[in-house]
Structure formats: C-alpha cells, structure tokens
C-alpha positions as CSV (number, residue, x, y, z in Angstrom):
1,X,27.8,-43.2,-47.3
2,X,25.7,-41.4,-44.8
3,X,23.3,-38.6,-45.4
4,X,23.6,-35.5,-43.2
5,X,20.4,-33.8,-42.1
6,X,20.0,-31.1,-39.5
7,X,17.3,-28.6,-38.5
8,X,20.0,-26.1,-37.7
9,X,20.6,-25.5,-41.5
10,X,18.0,-24.7,-44.1
11,X,16.3,-27.7,-45.7
12,X,17.1,-28.5,-49.4
13,X,15.1,-26.4,-51.9
14,X,15.5,-29.1,-54.5
15,X,16.2,-32.8,-55.0
16,X,19.4,-32.9,-53.0
17,X,20.7,-33.5,-49.4
18,X,22.3,-31.0,-47.1
19,X,25.4,-33.1,-47.2
20,X,27.0,-36.6,-47.2
21,X,29.8,-38.4,-45.3
22,X,31.7,-40.7,-47.7
23,X,35.2,-42.1,-47.6
24,X,36.1,-40.2,-44.4
25,X,35.1,-36.8,-45.8
26,X,32.1,-34.5,-45.3
27,X,30.7,-32.9,-48.5
28,X,28.2,-30.1,-47.9
29,X,25.8,-28.9,-50.5
30,X,26.0,-25.2,-51.3
31,X,24.6,-23.1,-48.4
32,X,22.8,-19.9,-49.2
33,X,22.0,-17.4,-46.4
34,X,18.6,-18.6,-45.4
35,X,17.9,-18.5,-41.7
36,X,16.7,-22.0,-40.8
37,X,14.5,-20.8,-38.0
38,X,12.3,-18.6,-40.1
39,X,13.3,-18.8,-43.7
40,X,14.4,-15.2,-44.0
41,X,17.4,-13.9,-45.8
42,X,19.3,-11.0,-44.3
43,X,20.2,-7.8,-46.2
44,X,23.7,-7.1,-47.5
45,X,26.8,-9.2,-48.3
46,X,28.3,-9.2,-44.8
47,X,25.1,-10.5,-43.1
48,X,24.5,-13.0,-45.9
49,X,28.0,-14.3,-45.7
50,X,27.6,-14.7,-41.9
51,X,24.4,-16.7,-42.4
52,X,25.9,-18.9,-45.1
53,X,28.9,-19.6,-42.9
54,X,26.7,-20.6,-40.0
55,X,24.7,-22.9,-42.2
56,X,27.8,-24.7,-43.4
57,X,28.9,-24.9,-39.8
58,X,25.7,-26.5,-38.7
59,X,26.0,-29.2,-41.4
60,X,29.6,-29.8,-40.4
61,X,28.6,-30.1,-36.8
62,X,25.8,-32.6,-37.6
63,X,28.5,-34.7,-39.4
64,X,30.8,-34.6,-36.4
65,X,33.2,-32.3,-38.1
66,X,33.9,-28.5,-37.9
67,X,35.4,-25.5,-39.6
68,X,38.9,-26.5,-38.5
69,X,38.6,-29.7,-40.5
70,X,37.6,-28.0,-43.8
71,X,40.1,-28.7,-46.5
72,X,38.3,-27.0,-49.5
73,X,35.5,-24.5,-50.0
74,X,33.8,-23.3,-53.2
75,X,32.3,-19.9,-52.9
76,X,29.9,-18.2,-55.3
77,X,29.2,-14.5,-55.4
78,X,26.5,-12.7,-57.3
79,X,28.8,-9.7,-57.6
80,X,32.6,-9.9,-57.6
81,X,32.7,-6.4,-56.2
82,X,31.6,-8.0,-52.9
83,X,34.8,-10.1,-52.7
84,X,36.6,-8.0,-50.0
85,X,33.5,-7.8,-47.8
86,X,32.8,-11.5,-48.2
87,X,36.4,-12.3,-47.3
88,X,36.2,-10.2,-44.1
89,X,33.4,-12.4,-42.7
90,X,34.6,-15.7,-44.2
91,X,38.0,-15.3,-42.5
92,X,36.3,-15.3,-39.1
93,X,35.0,-18.8,-39.7
94,X,37.5,-20.6,-41.9
95,X,40.5,-19.7,-39.8
96,X,42.6,-22.7,-40.9
97,X,42.6,-21.1,-44.4
98,X,41.4,-24.1,-46.5
99,X,41.9,-24.3,-50.2
100,X,39.3,-22.3,-51.9
101,X,37.7,-21.3,-55.2
102,X,35.6,-18.1,-55.3
103,X,33.8,-17.1,-58.4
104,X,31.2,-14.6,-59.5
105,X,28.1,-16.1,-61.1
106,X,25.1,-14.7,-63.0
107,X,22.5,-15.6,-60.4
108,X,22.0,-17.6,-57.2
109,X,18.9,-19.3,-55.8
110,X,16.4,-16.9,-54.2
111,X,18.4,-13.9,-55.5
112,X,20.9,-14.2,-52.7
113,X,24.4,-12.6,-52.8
114,X,26.6,-15.6,-51.9
115,X,26.7,-19.4,-51.5
116,X,29.3,-21.6,-49.8
117,X,30.0,-25.3,-50.1
118,X,32.7,-27.3,-48.2
119,X,34.7,-30.5,-48.1
120,X,36.0,-31.5,-44.7
121,X,37.5,-34.4,-42.8
122,X,34.8,-36.4,-41.1
C-alpha cells in the first residue's frame, strides 16, 4: 500500500489520508469543494461540483492515474434537487462514465453541497 498526498488537493480535515494505492487501484477519500490554495468554498452546486471534481483529479494525478481510469465513484449531495446541476458538471470530468452511486445525505462537512470519492486503476 502507498499513501497518496498532494498539495493540489485539500489536506485531510480528520484522521485519514487523501487516498491510497493498493492492489493496483487508487482509492480517494471523499473530496469536498475546498480550494486547496486558500481554503475557500465556492458558492452554488455547479461551482462546488467543479472544485470537488478538480480535487479528485489532483489526487488521481498524484497517484499516476486520471479521470479516464476511474471505475467507480460515490457522490453525496446535501440536496437531491441539485442532482441535474451536479450531473452537468460531473459529466465534463468523468467522460468514461464510470459506475456510480449518488445519494442525498443529511449534512456534509463544512456545510458543503457535494462530496465525491473515486476508485480508479493505478
């Protein structure tokens, strides 16, 4: 196993790693829309989805992988009414259409609107 760590994605806000490489796969922790450069969170579901996707991409890149190698994502929304707007942005990044689960949850860390985690080939 190898820990993935990059300055291009937000640091963990708890006792976990940004991701791991194990058994030929990359496992990312859930990425919320925190800008790693300044810690800000953009407004609105489209901008937050964009930042979450970029954060996942930075971890994949640090692991030597990429969006095209993602086989499964799990997505969390604070409001299922944001599903269509979330999909519009998500589709620009995950063009290979990996398997996915997308659920609405009661709350997300820092009060954000979305979170994305991924499993990819290393």
